[in-house]
C-alpha positions as CSV (number, residue, x, y, z in Angstrom):
1,X,0.0,0.0,0.0
2,X,2.8,2.4,0.9
3,X,4.7,1.5,-2.3
4,X,1.6,2.2,-4.4
5,X,1.1,5.5,-2.7
6,X,4.7,6.4,-3.1
7,X,4.6,5.6,-6.9
8,X,1.5,7.7,-7.3
9,X,3.1,10.6,-5.5
10,X,6.2,10.3,-7.6
11,X,4.2,10.2,-10.8
12,X,2.2,13.3,-9.8
13,X,5.3,15.2,-8.9
14,X,6.9,14.2,-12.2
15,X,4.0,15.5,-14.2
16,X,4.0,18.7,-12.1
17,X,7.7,19.2,-12.8
18,X,7.1,18.7,-16.6
19,X,4.4,21.3,-16.5
20,X,6.7,23.7,-14.6
21,X,9.6,23.2,-17.0
22,X,7.4,23.6,-20.0
23,X,5.8,26.8,-18.7
24,X,9.2,28.2,-17.8
25,X,10.5,27.5,-21.3
26,X,7.4,29.2,-22.8
27,X,8.0,32.2,-20.7
28,X,11.6,32.5,-21.6
29,X,10.9,32.0,-25.3
30,X,8.2,34.8,-25.2
31,X,10.5,37.0,-23.2
32,X,13.1,36.7,-25.9
33,X,10.7,38.6,-28.2
34,X,11.1,41.9,-26.3
35,X,14.8,42.0,-25.5
36,X,17.9,42.1,-27.9
37,X,19.6,40.5,-29.6
38,X,16.9,39.6,-32.2
39,X,18.2,36.9,-34.5
40,X,16.6,38.1,-37.6
41,X,18.6,36.0,-40.0
42,X,17.8,32.8,-38.0
43,X,14.2,33.8,-37.8
44,X,14.0,34.3,-41.6
45,X,15.6,31.0,-42.2
46,X,13.1,29.2,-40.0
47,X,10.2,31.1,-41.7
48,X,11.5,29.8,-45.1
49,X,12.1,26.3,-43.7
50,X,8.7,26.0,-41.9
51,X,6.6,28.0,-44.3
52,X,7.8,27.5,-47.8
53,X,8.9,23.9,-47.1
54,X,5.4,23.0,-46.0
55,X,3.4,24.5,-48.9
56,X,3.3,21.3,-50.9
57,X,1.9,19.2,-48.1
58,X,-0.8,21.7,-47.2
59,X,-1.8,22.1,-50.9
60,X,-2.3,18.4,-51.2
61,X,-4.2,18.3,-47.9
62,X,-6.5,21.2,-48.9
63,X,-7.2,19.9,-52.4
64,X,-8.3,16.4,-51.2
65,X,-10.2,17.9,-48.3
66,X,-12.3,20.2,-50.5
67,X,-12.9,17.4,-53.1
68,X,-14.1,14.9,-50.4
69,X,-16.3,17.6,-48.8
70,X,-17.9,18.4,-52.1
71,X,-18.6,14.8,-52.9
72,X,-19.9,13.8,-49.5
73,X,-21.8,17.0,-48.9
74,X,-23.6,16.6,-52.2
75,X,-24.7,13.1,-51.2
76,X,-26.2,14.4,-48.0
77,X,-27.8,17.5,-49.6
78,X,-29.2,15.8,-52.7
79,X,-32.3,14.3,-51.0
80,X,-33.4,17.8,-50.0
81,X,-32.7,19.4,-53.4
82,X,-30.0,21.6,-51.8
83,X,-26.9,20.3,-53.7
84,X,-26.3,23.9,-55.0
85,X,-25.5,25.0,-51.5
86,X,-22.6,22.6,-51.1
87,X,-20.2,25.6,-51.5
88,X,-21.5,27.1,-48.3
89,X,-20.9,23.8,-46.5
90,X,-17.3,23.7,-47.8
91,X,-16.3,27.3,-47.1
92,X,-17.7,27.4,-43.5
93,X,-16.4,24.0,-42.6
94,X,-12.9,24.6,-44.0
95,X,-12.4,28.2,-42.7
96,X,-13.7,27.5,-39.2
97,X,-12.6,24.0,-38.4
98,X,-11.0,21.7,-41.0
99,X,-8.5,24.1,-42.5
100,X,-6.8,25.1,-39.2
101,X,-6.9,21.6,-37.7
102,X,-5.7,19.7,-40.8
103,X,-3.0,22.2,-41.6
104,X,-1.7,22.2,-38.0
105,X,-1.7,18.3,-38.0
106,X,0.3,18.1,-41.2
107,X,2.8,20.8,-40.1
108,X,3.1,19.3,-36.6
109,X,4.2,16.0,-38.1
110,X,6.7,17.6,-40.4
111,X,7.9,20.7,-38.5
112,X,7.4,19.6,-34.8
113,X,9.5,16.5,-35.1
114,X,12.1,18.4,-37.1
115,X,12.4,21.1,-34.4
116,X,12.7,18.4,-31.7
117,X,15.3,16.3,-33.5
118,X,17.4,19.3,-34.5
119,X,17.6,20.8,-31.0
120,X,18.1,17.3,-29.5
121,X,21.1,16.7,-31.8
122,X,22.6,20.0,-30.7
123,X,22.0,19.0,-27.1
124,X,23.7,15.6,-27.3
125,X,26.6,17.1,-29.2
126,X,27.0,19.8,-26.6
127,X,26.4,22.6,-29.1
128,X,23.9,24.2,-26.7
129,X,26.6,24.2,-23.9
130,X,28.9,25.9,-26.4
131,X,26.3,28.6,-27.0
132,X,26.1,29.3,-23.3
133,X,29.9,29.4,-23.0
134,X,29.9,32.1,-25.7
135,X,27.4,34.1,-23.8
136,X,24.5,33.3,-26.1
137,X,21.1,32.4,-24.7
138,X,20.2,29.1,-26.4
139,X,16.5,29.5,-25.7
140,X,16.3,32.9,-27.3
141,X,18.4,31.8,-30.3
142,X,16.7,28.4,-30.9
143,X,13.3,28.5,-29.3
144,X,12.2,32.1,-29.8
145,X,13.1,32.1,-33.5
146,X,11.2,28.9,-34.1
147,X,8.3,30.2,-32.1
148,X,8.0,33.4,-34.2
149,X,8.3,31.4,-37.4
150,X,5.5,28.9,-36.4
151,X,3.1,31.6,-35.1
152,X,3.6,33.7,-38.3
153,X,3.6,31.0,-40.9
154,X,1.0,28.5,-39.8
155,X,-1.8,31.0,-40.2
156,X,-0.5,31.8,-43.7
157,X,-0.3,28.1,-44.5
158,X,-3.9,27.7,-43.2
159,X,-5.1,30.4,-45.6
160,X,-3.5,28.5,-48.4
161,X,-5.2,25.3,-47.2
162,X,-8.5,27.0,-47.1
163,X,-8.2,28.5,-50.6
164,X,-7.1,25.2,-52.1
165,X,-9.9,23.3,-50.4
166,X,-12.5,25.7,-51.7
167,X,-10.9,25.4,-55.1
168,X,-10.9,21.6,-54.9
169,X,-14.6,21.7,-54.0
170,X,-15.3,23.9,-57.0
171,X,-13.6,21.4,-59.3
172,X,-16.0,18.6,-58.1
173,X,-19.0,21.0,-58.1
174,X,-18.4,22.1,-61.6
175,X,-17.2,18.9,-63.3
176,X,-19.2,16.3,-61.4
177,X,-22.2,18.1,-59.9
178,X,-22.9,20.6,-62.7
179,X,-23.1,23.6,-60.3
180,X,-22.5,27.0,-62.0
181,X,-19.2,28.6,-61.1
182,X,-20.8,32.0,-60.4
183,X,-23.2,30.6,-57.9
184,X,-20.6,28.4,-56.3
185,X,-18.1,31.2,-55.6
186,X,-20.8,33.7,-54.7
187,X,-22.4,31.4,-52.1
188,X,-19.0,30.3,-50.9
189,X,-17.9,33.8,-50.0
190,X,-21.3,34.9,-48.7
191,X,-21.2,32.1,-46.2
192,X,-18.0,33.4,-44.6
193,X,-18.4,36.1,-42.0
194,X,-15.8,38.3,-40.5
195,X,-15.9,36.5,-37.2
196,X,-15.2,33.2,-39.0
197,X,-12.1,34.7,-40.6
198,X,-10.8,36.0,-37.2
199,X,-11.3,32.7,-35.5
200,X,-9.9,30.8,-38.5
201,X,-6.6,32.8,-38.1
202,X,-6.4,32.8,-34.3
203,X,-6.6,29.0,-34.1
204,X,-3.6,28.3,-36.3
205,X,-1.6,30.9,-34.4
206,X,-2.3,29.1,-31.2
207,X,-1.5,25.8,-32.8
208,X,1.8,27.3,-34.1
209,X,2.7,28.3,-30.5
210,X,2.0,24.8,-29.2
211,X,3.8,23.0,-32.1
212,X,6.9,25.2,-31.6
213,X,7.1,25.0,-27.9
214,X,6.4,21.2,-27.6
215,X,9.1,20.6,-30.2
216,X,11.6,22.8,-28.4
217,X,10.8,21.3,-25.1
218,X,11.3,17.8,-26.4
219,X,14.6,18.8,-27.9
220,X,15.9,20.6,-24.8
221,X,15.0,17.7,-22.5
222,X,16.7,15.0,-24.6
223,X,19.1,12.8,-22.8
224,X,21.0,9.6,-23.6
225,X,23.0,10.5,-26.7
226,X,21.8,9.3,-30.1
227,X,19.2,7.0,-28.5
228,X,17.5,10.0,-26.9
229,X,17.4,11.8,-30.2
């Protein structure tokens, strides 16, 4: 009984320490935004690597998402004679929910693991210790730059995903469902409200923060050499 209680207490303490360390890392990374030096070149490199490097995968994701939504939405709307409104279904679903979530999932798989493995490699090869020896804050140089890149670029990639998804839906609507292009695009844009656009951009920014910080935390906590990486 005592052993079980001790194990439970140790587990809880371990989780609390993880939360504390993660929160501290987030605070230090955010603090790096307001104090020099600002690693502009490193930030721009990460923006290119995270943003431009992920365009292809989000284009594919958006295209197939829009096409599937158009096909399945038409099946559900056809019994009610409302197939022509499939564009409203696609635009609202993609802008509010599917676009931010699917783009973040694709980018998390590609970028999050890349951030973690890159920083982990630097940790086990003592490059992070070398940065500290030179008087450089490794969190500001490595975590803050990646945080800025993710928070800025994931909303941009989400916009691309949304646009491609609506375009993919138009292809199916025009070629398979016979919906007029004018009505498709008119109803697609009429269905999107300003509030939807704001929420559709805030979500990916939050996802970007989470992806960057979880990847950085995993990298900084790596132990055990190449096995840890």
